Structure formats: C-alpha cells, structure tokens
Backbone as numpy.savetxt, mean C-alpha at the origin, in Angstrom:
# Nx Ny Nz CAx CAy CAz Cx Cy Cz
23.87 -9.01 1.28 23.25 -7.98 0.85 24.07 -6.83 0.84
25.08 -7.13 1.31 25.87 -6.07 1.23 26.12 -5.41 -0.54
25.89 -5.84 -1.43 25.98 -5.64 -2.82 24.79 -5.22 -3.13
24.76 -4.16 -3.34 23.01 -3.58 -3.78 23.11 -3.12 -5.23
23.04 -4.42 -5.75 23.24 -4.23 -7.40 22.02 -4.82 -7.71
21.26 -4.71 -8.85 19.96 -5.23 -9.44 19.90 -6.83 -9.02
20.33 -7.77 -9.99 19.87 -9.01 -9.56 20.14 -9.69 -8.20
20.99 -9.13 -7.36 20.91 -9.22 -5.98 19.89 -9.06 -5.38
19.95 -9.62 -3.87 19.04 -9.36 -2.88 19.12 -8.09 -2.50
19.99 -7.11 -2.38 20.17 -6.04 -2.04 19.38 -5.08 -3.32
19.89 -5.33 -4.18 19.21 -4.49 -5.38 17.87 -4.66 -5.45
17.13 -5.92 -5.28 15.68 -6.16 -5.33 15.01 -5.15 -4.27
15.64 -5.22 -3.12 15.43 -4.50 -1.81 15.04 -3.04 -2.22
16.52 -2.78 -2.97 15.96 -1.13 -3.14 15.00 -0.99 -4.27
14.83 -1.73 -5.21 13.93 -1.54 -6.08 12.52 -1.55 -5.56
12.45 -2.44 -4.51 11.01 -2.44 -3.76 10.80 -1.51 -2.87
12.03 -0.82 -2.47 11.80 0.58 -1.77 11.44 1.46 -2.59
12.06 1.71 -3.57 12.01 2.92 -4.27 10.65 2.93 -5.16
10.10 1.82 -5.31 8.82 1.36 -6.10 7.93 2.17 -5.80
7.78 2.13 -4.69 6.43 2.90 -4.09 6.38 4.53 -4.58
7.65 4.96 -4.37 7.88 6.39 -4.36 8.11 7.20 -5.77
8.75 6.31 -6.97 8.87 6.59 -8.21 8.58 5.83 -9.25
7.93 4.50 -8.35 7.13 4.20 -9.54 8.13 2.90 -9.99
7.52 1.69 -10.82 8.13 0.37 -11.18 9.27 0.94 -12.27
8.72 1.39 -13.28 9.99 1.99 -14.04 11.11 2.35 -13.68
11.09 3.60 -12.46 11.82 4.48 -12.34 12.55 3.61 -11.12
12.41 3.03 -10.41 12.90 2.15 -9.03 13.66 1.00 -10.08
13.33 0.33 -10.94 14.14 -0.66 -11.69 15.19 0.05 -12.40
15.04 0.98 -12.94 16.05 1.58 -13.60 17.08 1.85 -12.67
16.88 2.86 -11.26 18.06 3.07 -10.26 18.53 1.56 -9.77
17.70 0.66 -9.82 18.33 -0.52 -9.20 19.18 -1.20 -10.37
19.09 -1.07 -11.47 19.76 -1.42 -12.75 21.56 -0.72 -12.71
21.16 0.37 -12.38 22.63 1.28 -12.32 23.06 1.17 -11.23
22.65 0.84 -10.11 23.12 0.30 -9.05 24.10 -1.07 -9.31
23.16 -1.74 -10.01 23.99 -2.88 -10.80 25.34 -2.71 -11.42
25.25 -1.73 -12.09 26.23 -1.50 -12.81 27.57 -0.87 -12.19
26.91 -0.16 -11.19 27.89 0.31 -10.03 28.91 -0.92 -9.26
27.83 -1.66 -9.42 28.19 -2.76 -8.33 29.48 -4.22 -9.36
28.83 -3.66 -10.31 29.76 -4.61 -11.72 31.13 -3.91 -11.26
31.64 -2.60 -11.44 32.40 -1.94 -11.62 33.43 -2.24 -10.22
32.52 -2.24 -9.12 33.26 -2.61 -7.86 33.62 -4.23 -7.49
33.24 -4.86 -8.14 33.40 -6.28 -7.95 34.46 -6.33 -9.03
34.10 -5.91 -10.59 35.38 -6.31 -11.19 36.77 -5.68 -10.77
36.91 -4.40 -9.95 37.84 -4.15 -9.60 38.89 -5.16 -8.44
37.85 -5.40 -7.58 38.15 -6.26 -6.43 38.68 -7.72 -7.24
38.07 -7.95 -8.34 38.33 -9.37 -8.70 39.93 -9.00 -9.66
39.90 -8.06 -9.98 41.27 -7.59 -10.60 42.67 -7.75 -9.91
42.20 -6.78 -8.72 43.13 -6.36 -7.89 43.70 -8.03 -7.00
42.43 -8.78 -6.78 42.76 -9.89 -5.74 43.21 -11.09 -6.55
42.70 -10.81 -8.13 42.99 -12.16 -9.13 42.12 -13.15 -8.71
41.09 -12.62 -8.52 39.79 -13.92 -8.19 39.15 -13.99 -9.45
39.11 -15.29 -9.80 38.38 -15.46 -11.14 36.86 -15.68 -10.64
36.42 -16.00 -9.54 35.09 -16.45 -8.99 34.40 -14.91 -9.02
34.90 -13.99 -8.49 34.45 -12.71 -8.55 34.33 -11.78 -9.72
35.33 -12.13 -10.68 34.99 -11.70 -11.68 33.58 -12.54 -12.88
33.49 -13.67 -12.33 32.35 -14.22 -12.74 31.16 -13.68 -12.35
31.01 -13.47 -11.11 29.93 -12.93 -10.46 29.63 -11.56 -11.20
31.00 -10.74 -11.41 30.58 -9.25 -12.28 29.95 -9.56 -13.47
30.30 -10.62 -14.19 29.97 -10.70 -15.44 28.55 -11.10 -15.52
28.09 -12.05 -14.58 26.93 -12.58 -14.28 25.70 -11.15 -14.15
26.62 -10.31 -12.84 25.23 -9.18 -12.47 25.33 -8.02 -13.90
26.55 -7.92 -14.69 26.54 -7.12 -15.92 25.26 -7.89 -16.70
25.56 -9.12 -17.16 24.31 -9.39 -18.26 23.16 -9.07 -17.57
22.85 -9.59 -16.39 21.61 -9.54 -15.89 21.11 -8.02 -15.65
21.84 -7.31 -15.24 21.56 -5.57 -15.70 21.17 -5.10 -17.01
22.03 -5.70 -17.86 22.23 -5.21 -19.34 20.49 -5.82 -20.17
20.39 -7.07 -19.35 19.17 -7.40 -20.07 17.69 -7.06 -19.55
18.02 -6.33 -18.36 16.71 -5.66 -17.31 16.72 -4.46 -17.98
18.08 -3.46 -18.54 18.15 -2.45 -19.19 17.26 -2.30 -20.36
17.58 -3.53 -21.29 16.98 -3.61 -22.78 15.77 -3.73 -22.52
15.32 -4.74 -21.58 13.67 -4.73 -21.14 12.96 -3.51 -20.87
13.63 -2.55 -20.01 13.10 -1.46 -19.50 12.96 -0.61 -21.03
13.81 -0.31 -22.11 14.22 0.49 -22.91 12.89 0.16 -24.07
12.83 -1.50 -24.26 11.66 -1.61 -25.18 10.61 -2.00 -24.90
10.57 -1.52 -23.78 8.79 -1.36 -23.04 8.25 -2.21 -22.03
9.13 -3.25 -21.86 9.06 -4.05 -20.77 8.15 -5.71 -21.48
8.26 -5.53 -22.45 7.84 -6.85 -23.49 8.67 -8.02 -23.05
8.53 -8.73 -22.11 9.49 -9.69 -21.96 8.77 -10.82 -22.03
8.03 -11.28 -23.07 7.66 -12.64 -23.30 8.78 -13.73 -23.93
8.27 -14.92 -23.91 8.81 -16.22 -24.15 9.29 -16.01 -25.61
8.19 -15.85 -26.35 8.38 -16.06 -28.01 8.29 -14.69 -28.55
8.81 -13.49 -28.03 8.74 -12.01 -28.09 7.17 -11.63 -28.40
7.27 -10.37 -28.95 6.09 -9.58 -28.64 5.36 -9.67 -30.49
4.11 -9.62 -30.13 3.12 -9.87 -31.73 2.26 -8.66 -31.44
2.31 -7.96 -32.51 1.84 -6.41 -32.78 0.56 -6.80 -33.14
-0.75 -6.98 -32.27 -1.88 -7.06 -32.93 -3.04 -6.06 -33.61
-2.09 -5.05 -33.68 -2.75 -3.77 -34.56 -3.30 -4.10 -35.60
-2.80 -4.90 -36.34 -3.03 -5.03 -37.94 -4.42 -5.83 -38.01
-4.60 -7.15 -37.46 -5.60 -7.57 -37.58 -6.55 -8.34 -36.41
-6.10 -7.56 -35.13 -6.98 -8.06 -34.32 -7.76 -6.78 -33.84
-9.15 -7.07 -33.42 -9.74 -5.94 -32.97 -10.28 -6.52 -31.44
-10.32 -5.41 -31.00 -10.75 -5.62 -29.50 -11.73 -4.90 -28.97
-12.60 -5.50 -28.22 -13.88 -4.69 -28.12 -13.95 -3.50 -26.93
-12.54 -3.23 -26.28 -12.24 -2.53 -25.28 -11.58 -1.39 -26.08
-11.51 -1.14 -27.39 -10.26 -0.12 -28.38 -11.37 1.00 -27.86
-12.92 1.11 -27.97 -13.29 2.37 -27.81 -13.64 2.88 -26.71
-13.22 2.11 -25.63 -13.25 2.66 -24.07 -11.81 3.29 -23.51
-12.32 4.22 -23.03 -10.92 4.65 -22.08 -10.12 3.82 -21.18
-9.17 3.82 -21.45 -8.26 2.73 -20.25 -8.51 3.24 -18.82
-8.98 2.33 -17.88 -9.18 2.86 -16.45 -7.94 3.06 -15.77
-8.01 4.39 -14.64 -7.20 4.46 -14.12 -6.51 3.42 -13.16
-5.10 2.89 -13.22 -4.97 1.94 -12.33 -5.03 2.22 -10.85
-5.72 0.92 -10.32 -5.98 1.37 -8.62 -4.95 0.53 -8.18
-4.70 1.73 -6.79 -3.56 1.80 -6.08 -3.92 0.27 -4.85
-2.79 -0.18 -4.55 -3.04 -1.33 -4.07 -2.98 -0.49 -2.45
-3.99 -1.19 -1.67 -4.06 -0.51 -0.13 -2.60 -1.36 0.54
-2.09 -0.58 1.19 -1.13 -1.23 2.03 -1.86 -2.09 3.47
-1.32 -2.82 4.00 -1.65 -3.40 5.41 -1.70 -2.22 5.93
-1.21 -1.24 6.45 -1.15 -0.41 7.50 -2.35 0.69 7.34
-2.64 0.86 6.12 -3.97 1.63 5.53 -5.35 0.53 5.57
-5.02 -0.64 5.60 -5.89 -1.47 5.64 -6.25 -1.63 7.36
-5.56 -1.65 8.21 -5.19 -1.76 9.42 -6.10 -0.57 10.01
-5.77 0.58 9.63 -6.27 1.86 9.77 -7.73 1.82 9.37
-8.15 1.64 8.51 -9.62 1.19 8.04 -10.34 0.55 9.01
-9.77 -0.77 9.11 -10.68 -1.52 10.02 -10.62 -0.84 11.79
-9.62 -0.30 11.92 -9.92 0.35 13.06 -10.68 1.70 13.47
-10.78 2.23 12.40 -11.48 3.25 12.28 -13.12 2.89 12.16
-13.32 1.60 11.51 -14.80 0.94 11.04 -15.30 0.46 12.74
-14.23 -0.15 13.57 -14.49 -0.63 14.76 -14.85 0.48 15.79
-14.46 1.65 15.55 -14.31 2.94 16.49 -15.62 3.38 16.05
-15.96 3.19 14.94 -17.48 4.04 14.32 -18.46 3.23 14.81
-18.29 1.85 14.79 -19.60 0.78 15.35 -19.58 0.76 16.78
-18.47 1.33 17.34 -18.29 1.34 18.57 -19.57 2.77 19.17
-18.93 3.54 18.65 -19.61 4.87 18.92 -21.08 4.84 18.47
-21.24 4.17 17.49 -22.69 3.70 17.30 -23.52 2.80 18.12
-23.14 2.01 18.66 -23.46 0.97 19.65 -23.88 1.63 21.12
-22.56 2.92 21.18 -23.15 3.38 22.51 -24.29 4.16 22.32
-24.19 4.87 21.34 -25.25 5.90 21.08 -26.28 5.27 21.07
-26.48 4.07 20.32 -27.95 3.09 20.67 -28.40 2.68 21.97
-27.28 2.49 22.73 -27.66 2.07 24.12 -28.11 3.18 25.21
-27.32 4.27 24.63 -27.98 5.75 25.38 -28.99 6.10 25.02
-29.57 5.95 24.07 -31.18 6.11 23.20 -31.90 5.35 23.93
-31.79 4.09 23.88 -32.55 3.01 24.63 -32.89 3.38 26.13
-31.52 3.49 26.54 -31.74 4.22 28.40 -32.41 5.11 28.70
-32.21 6.19 27.55 -33.03 7.70 27.52 -34.48 7.19 27.41
-35.02 6.41 26.66 -36.23 6.56 26.27 -37.02 5.71 27.30
-35.96 4.70 28.13 -36.62 4.01 29.48 -36.81 5.09 30.65
-35.85 6.09 30.51 -36.17 6.97 31.76 -37.14 8.17 31.44
-37.32 8.29 30.11 -38.31 9.15 29.75 -39.62 8.49 29.90
-39.88 7.49 29.59 -41.16 6.71 30.26 -41.63 6.38 31.80
-40.33 6.46 32.73 -40.16 6.27 33.71 -40.95 7.49 34.36
-40.25 8.79 33.95 -40.73 10.15 34.05 -42.21 10.45 33.92
-42.62 9.82 32.91 -44.27 9.83 32.70 -44.86 9.22 33.52
-44.59 8.15 33.75 -45.55 7.46 34.83 -45.10 7.61 36.34
-43.95 8.10 36.31 -43.92 8.30 38.09 -43.32 9.63 38.30
-43.10 10.66 37.36 -42.62 12.00 37.78 -41.06 12.03 37.78
-40.73 13.29 37.63 -39.31 13.44 37.87 -38.53 13.39 39.03
-39.18 13.60 40.00 -38.71 13.05 41.46 -38.66 11.60 41.67
-38.84 10.70 40.61 -38.84 9.50 40.74 -37.19 8.97 40.50
-36.65 10.02 39.85 -35.15 9.52 39.19 -34.33 9.86 40.37
-33.14 8.93 40.23 -31.93 8.81 41.11 -30.89 10.00 40.33
-30.03 10.53 40.96 -29.08 11.57 41.01 -28.43 10.93 39.55
-27.96 9.67 39.84 -27.31 9.41 38.52 -27.99 9.31 37.21
-29.25 8.90 37.24 -30.10 8.93 36.35 -30.25 10.23 35.64
-30.42 11.43 36.72 -30.66 13.07 36.18 -29.24 13.28 35.62
-28.36 13.02 36.00 -26.84 13.42 35.20 -27.06 12.55 33.93
-27.27 11.31 33.66 -27.36 11.09 32.60 -28.18 11.42 31.60
-29.38 11.68 31.87 -30.31 12.66 31.15 -29.83 13.95 30.83
-28.88 14.77 31.64 -28.63 15.81 31.44 -27.32 16.04 30.16
-26.51 14.93 30.65 -25.16 14.44 29.51 -25.84 14.25 28.07
-26.67 13.25 27.88 -27.38 12.67 26.62 -27.70 14.00 25.89
-28.91 14.72 27.05 -29.54 15.87 26.17 -28.78 16.71 25.86
-27.60 17.05 26.64 -26.88 18.27 26.35 -26.00 17.83 24.77
-25.91 16.51 24.54 -25.37 16.04 23.68 -26.19 16.53 22.68
-27.45 15.84 22.39 -28.10 16.23 21.41 -28.38 17.66 21.17
-28.51 18.60 21.97 -28.92 19.91 21.91 -27.46 20.49 20.65
-26.06 20.23 21.13 -25.01 20.18 20.82 -25.09 20.09 19.22
-25.39 18.46 19.24 -25.31 17.85 17.86 -26.12 18.86 16.89
-27.12 19.04 17.12 -28.11 20.04 15.99 -27.95 21.38 15.96
C-alpha cells in the first residue's frame, strides 16, 4: 500500500477517495498519473539496486497504466470484442427521449441520518397522539366532574399542551 499507483491497492484507494469529489474519469486519470510516477520511482530503484523483479514490477505498472489511460482516452469502451457502432442500422426506442440525469447513490451515512430522522419524526408523532388522547380524556373529566376534579399534575399537563397548540397556530 506504500506504492500509490493505479493498478496497485494504494492507487485503487486513491481513485476511490477522489471518485466522490471529482468523478470517475478524473479520479481514474489522477490514479493513472500517480501510477506513472510510481513507475519512475520503482524503475530508478531497480536500476540503482540492480533488481530484476523491481524492474518487472515497473513494467507491469506501466503497461496497466497505459492500458487504463487508453481506455479513458477512447471513451471507456472496454469490451471483449471491441466497440460496435449501432448508429447506422440500429434503432432505439429511447432515441427520442432525453437522457435521464444519473441518480446519486445515497451513502450509508445519509441512509443512517434519514432513518434516524424518520424514527425521530415517528416518536414525535406518537408522543403527540398520546398527549392528544390524554388531553381528550382530561377534557371529558372536566366536562363530567368540573375543573376542580383535576390534580395539579393534570392541570400542568393541560396548560403545557394547550400552550403548545396555541403557539403552533
């Protein structure tokens, strides 16, 4: 992971981190450039230390970076038998429709925040419904027995809930 060049793990990690901020194409390009820098460093090491294996590693990294660079420059059509141009004889049902914008994938952090917010809203709604049921029961009690039948806690509860309703409107 010390070598941050494209086909190596460090280069893939660099690409993954940059992907979120600059997009796939630009992140891959930066990783490929870093790969070429690693090729220079490993080649110099191989020449100075007379290491054949290090030189073979540099050749592998160089060929992988070059291949990825060509794929980026040619539009990314990396298929087994080459790209076929369907524009001359292939008719598409979707040709008249404008392309839909790509949907961003929601990260785990955003999904967690959405679930947390949904639980909070649900708790608030449950609390409100419970308070409304209790308030209805207390109002029935006042209607049957009068206001003097309420305890101090029930009076405080009614005051608090009625103030909340008053401020909401």
